[in-house]
Backbone as XML, in Angstrom:
<?xml version="1.0"?>
<chain id="A" units="angstrom">
  <residue number="1" name="UNK">
    <atom name="N" x="0.849" y="-1.180" z="0.026"/>
    <atom name="CA" x="-0.018" y="0.001" z="-0.008"/>
    <atom name="C" x="0.877" y="1.264" z="-0.003"/>
  </residue>
  <residue number="2" name="UNK">
    <atom name="N" x="1.839" y="1.295" z="0.950"/>
    <atom name="CA" x="2.717" y="2.471" z="0.997"/>
    <atom name="C" x="3.605" y="2.557" z="-0.277"/>
  </residue>
  <residue number="3" name="UNK">
    <atom name="N" x="4.050" y="1.399" z="-0.786"/>
    <atom name="CA" x="4.892" y="1.456" z="-1.968"/>
    <atom name="C" x="4.011" y="1.990" z="-3.168"/>
  </residue>
  <residue number="4" name="UNK">
    <atom name="N" x="2.767" y="1.549" z="-3.219"/>
    <atom name="CA" x="1.898" y="2.015" z="-4.350"/>
    <atom name="C" x="1.750" y="3.483" z="-4.290"/>
  </residue>
  <residue number="5" name="UNK">
    <atom name="N" x="1.604" y="4.045" z="-3.118"/>
    <atom name="CA" x="1.462" y="5.495" z="-2.935"/>
    <atom name="C" x="2.723" y="6.233" z="-3.468"/>
  </residue>
  <residue number="6" name="UNK">
    <atom name="N" x="3.915" y="5.661" z="-3.129"/>
    <atom name="CA" x="5.096" y="6.282" z="-3.579"/>
    <atom name="C" x="5.250" y="6.193" z="-5.103"/>
  </residue>
  <residue number="7" name="UNK">
    <atom name="N" x="4.821" y="5.091" z="-5.689"/>
    <atom name="CA" x="4.893" y="4.933" z="-7.158"/>
    <atom name="C" x="3.936" y="5.973" z="-7.818"/>
  </residue>
  <residue number="8" name="UNK">
    <atom name="N" x="2.783" y="6.189" z="-7.195"/>
    <atom name="CA" x="1.817" y="7.189" z="-7.775"/>
    <atom name="C" x="2.445" y="8.555" z="-7.718"/>
  </residue>
  <residue number="9" name="UNK">
    <atom name="N" x="3.039" y="8.898" z="-6.567"/>
    <atom name="CA" x="3.688" y="10.234" z="-6.455"/>
    <atom name="C" x="4.815" y="10.383" z="-7.431"/>
  </residue>
  <residue number="10" name="UNK">
    <atom name="N" x="5.591" y="9.340" z="-7.619"/>
    <atom name="CA" x="6.715" y="9.366" z="-8.573"/>
    <atom name="C" x="6.192" y="9.590" z="-9.987"/>
  </residue>
  <residue number="11" name="UNK">
    <atom name="N" x="5.131" y="8.894" z="-10.329"/>
    <atom name="CA" x="4.516" y="8.987" z="-11.665"/>
    <atom name="C" x="3.985" y="10.427" z="-11.948"/>
  </residue>
  <residue number="12" name="UNK">
    <atom name="N" x="3.342" y="10.975" z="-10.913"/>
    <atom name="CA" x="2.777" y="12.346" z="-11.027"/>
    <atom name="C" x="3.989" y="13.336" z="-11.191"/>
  </residue>
  <residue number="13" name="UNK">
    <atom name="N" x="5.032" y="13.107" z="-10.368"/>
    <atom name="CA" x="6.189" y="13.994" z="-10.461"/>
    <atom name="C" x="6.825" y="13.956" z="-11.847"/>
  </residue>
  <residue number="14" name="UNK">
    <atom name="N" x="6.986" y="12.756" z="-12.438"/>
    <atom name="CA" x="7.540" y="12.587" z="-13.717"/>
    <atom name="C" x="6.670" y="13.258" z="-14.764"/>
  </residue>
  <residue number="15" name="UNK">
    <atom name="N" x="5.324" y="13.086" z="-14.622"/>
    <atom name="CA" x="4.401" y="13.742" z="-15.611"/>
    <atom name="C" x="4.529" y="15.275" z="-15.571"/>
  </residue>
  <residue number="16" name="UNK">
    <atom name="N" x="4.605" y="15.840" z="-14.282"/>
    <atom name="CA" x="4.723" y="17.259" z="-14.218"/>
    <atom name="C" x="6.094" y="17.732" z="-14.775"/>
  </residue>
  <residue number="17" name="UNK">
    <atom name="N" x="7.107" y="16.931" z="-14.575"/>
    <atom name="CA" x="8.417" y="17.251" z="-15.110"/>
    <atom name="C" x="8.398" y="17.300" z="-16.633"/>
  </residue>
  <residue number="18" name="UNK">
    <atom name="N" x="7.719" y="16.338" z="-17.244"/>
    <atom name="CA" x="7.605" y="16.253" z="-18.678"/>
    <atom name="C" x="6.860" y="17.503" z="-19.209"/>
  </residue>
  <residue number="19" name="UNK">
    <atom name="N" x="5.733" y="17.837" z="-18.535"/>
    <atom name="CA" x="4.923" y="18.977" z="-18.966"/>
    <atom name="C" x="5.719" y="20.264" z="-18.776"/>
  </residue>
  <residue number="20" name="UNK">
    <atom name="N" x="6.478" y="20.324" z="-17.690"/>
    <atom name="CA" x="7.321" y="21.510" z="-17.448"/>
    <atom name="C" x="8.337" y="21.711" z="-18.574"/>
  </residue>
  <residue number="21" name="UNK">
    <atom name="N" x="8.976" y="20.611" z="-19.035"/>
    <atom name="CA" x="9.958" y="20.699" z="-20.075"/>
    <atom name="C" x="9.257" y="21.139" z="-21.375"/>
  </residue>
  <residue number="22" name="UNK">
    <atom name="N" x="8.053" y="20.614" z="-21.645"/>
    <atom name="CA" x="7.321" y="20.999" z="-22.844"/>
    <atom name="C" x="7.005" y="22.523" z="-22.813"/>
  </residue>
  <residue number="23" name="UNK">
    <atom name="N" x="6.584" y="23.044" z="-21.633"/>
    <atom name="CA" x="6.298" y="24.451" z="-21.561"/>
    <atom name="C" x="7.517" y="25.267" z="-21.853"/>
  </residue>
  <residue number="24" name="UNK">
    <atom name="N" x="8.673" y="24.856" z="-21.345"/>
    <atom name="CA" x="9.936" y="25.581" z="-21.574"/>
    <atom name="C" x="10.293" y="25.539" z="-23.035"/>
  </residue>
  <residue number="25" name="UNK">
    <atom name="N" x="10.146" y="24.369" z="-23.702"/>
    <atom name="CA" x="10.483" y="24.271" z="-25.099"/>
    <atom name="C" x="9.531" y="25.134" z="-25.923"/>
  </residue>
  <residue number="26" name="UNK">
    <atom name="N" x="8.221" y="25.077" z="-25.592"/>
    <atom name="CA" x="7.266" y="25.943" z="-26.351"/>
    <atom name="C" x="7.577" y="27.382" z="-26.203"/>
  </residue>
  <residue number="27" name="UNK">
    <atom name="N" x="7.935" y="27.824" z="-24.977"/>
    <atom name="CA" x="8.279" y="29.193" z="-24.756"/>
    <atom name="C" x="9.518" y="29.628" z="-25.558"/>
  </residue>
  <residue number="28" name="UNK">
    <atom name="N" x="10.459" y="28.755" z="-25.662"/>
    <atom name="CA" x="11.708" y="29.078" z="-26.457"/>
    <atom name="C" x="11.345" y="29.174" z="-27.931"/>
  </residue>
  <residue number="29" name="UNK">
    <atom name="N" x="10.505" y="28.224" z="-28.423"/>
    <atom name="CA" x="10.121" y="28.259" z="-29.837"/>
    <atom name="C" x="9.369" y="29.599" z="-30.138"/>
  </residue>
  <residue number="30" name="UNK">
    <atom name="N" x="8.406" y="29.944" z="-29.175"/>
    <atom name="CA" x="7.656" y="31.173" z="-29.413"/>
    <atom name="C" x="8.608" y="32.396" z="-29.493"/>
  </residue>
  <residue number="31" name="UNK">
    <atom name="N" x="9.560" y="32.453" z="-28.622"/>
    <atom name="CA" x="10.439" y="33.602" z="-28.639"/>
    <atom name="C" x="11.278" y="33.649" z="-29.939"/>
  </residue>
  <residue number="32" name="UNK">
    <atom name="N" x="11.710" y="32.485" z="-30.456"/>
    <atom name="CA" x="12.414" y="32.402" z="-31.742"/>
    <atom name="C" x="11.532" y="32.834" z="-32.876"/>
  </residue>
  <residue number="33" name="UNK">
    <atom name="N" x="10.265" y="32.375" z="-32.817"/>
    <atom name="CA" x="9.337" y="32.756" z="-33.893"/>
    <atom name="C" x="9.059" y="34.279" z="-33.901"/>
  </residue>
  <residue number="34" name="UNK">
    <atom name="N" x="8.907" y="34.823" z="-32.690"/>
    <atom name="CA" x="8.609" y="36.298" z="-32.581"/>
    <atom name="C" x="9.849" y="37.006" z="-33.100"/>
  </residue>
  <residue number="35" name="UNK">
    <atom name="N" x="11.042" y="36.536" z="-32.775"/>
    <atom name="CA" x="12.240" y="37.237" z="-33.209"/>
    <atom name="C" x="12.404" y="37.178" z="-34.751"/>
  </residue>
  <residue number="36" name="UNK">
    <atom name="N" x="12.089" y="36.030" z="-35.309"/>
    <atom name="CA" x="12.221" y="35.902" z="-36.791"/>
    <atom name="C" x="11.169" y="36.729" z="-37.479"/>
  </residue>
  <residue number="37" name="UNK">
    <atom name="N" x="9.933" y="36.830" z="-36.924"/>
    <atom name="CA" x="8.885" y="37.659" z="-37.525"/>
    <atom name="C" x="9.258" y="39.135" z="-37.372"/>
  </residue>
  <residue number="38" name="UNK">
    <atom name="N" x="9.803" y="39.513" z="-36.252"/>
    <atom name="CA" x="10.202" y="40.898" z="-36.076"/>
    <atom name="C" x="11.355" y="41.305" z="-36.931"/>
  </residue>
  <residue number="39" name="UNK">
    <atom name="N" x="12.233" y="40.356" z="-37.238"/>
    <atom name="CA" x="13.416" y="40.651" z="-38.087"/>
    <atom name="C" x="13.079" y="40.816" z="-39.522"/>
  </residue>
  <residue number="40" name="UNK">
    <atom name="N" x="12.028" y="40.192" z="-39.997"/>
    <atom name="CA" x="11.661" y="40.229" z="-41.406"/>
    <atom name="C" x="11.082" y="41.580" z="-41.804"/>
  </residue>
</chain>
């Protein structure tokens, strides 16, 4: 029971970590797109 709880917390943590990385990547791409549009 206790181990299952830890596995659930670990899975949630990994999911949030993946989403966090996606948000960072999206933010970087948006900045690059805005820079290229502004440069043209």
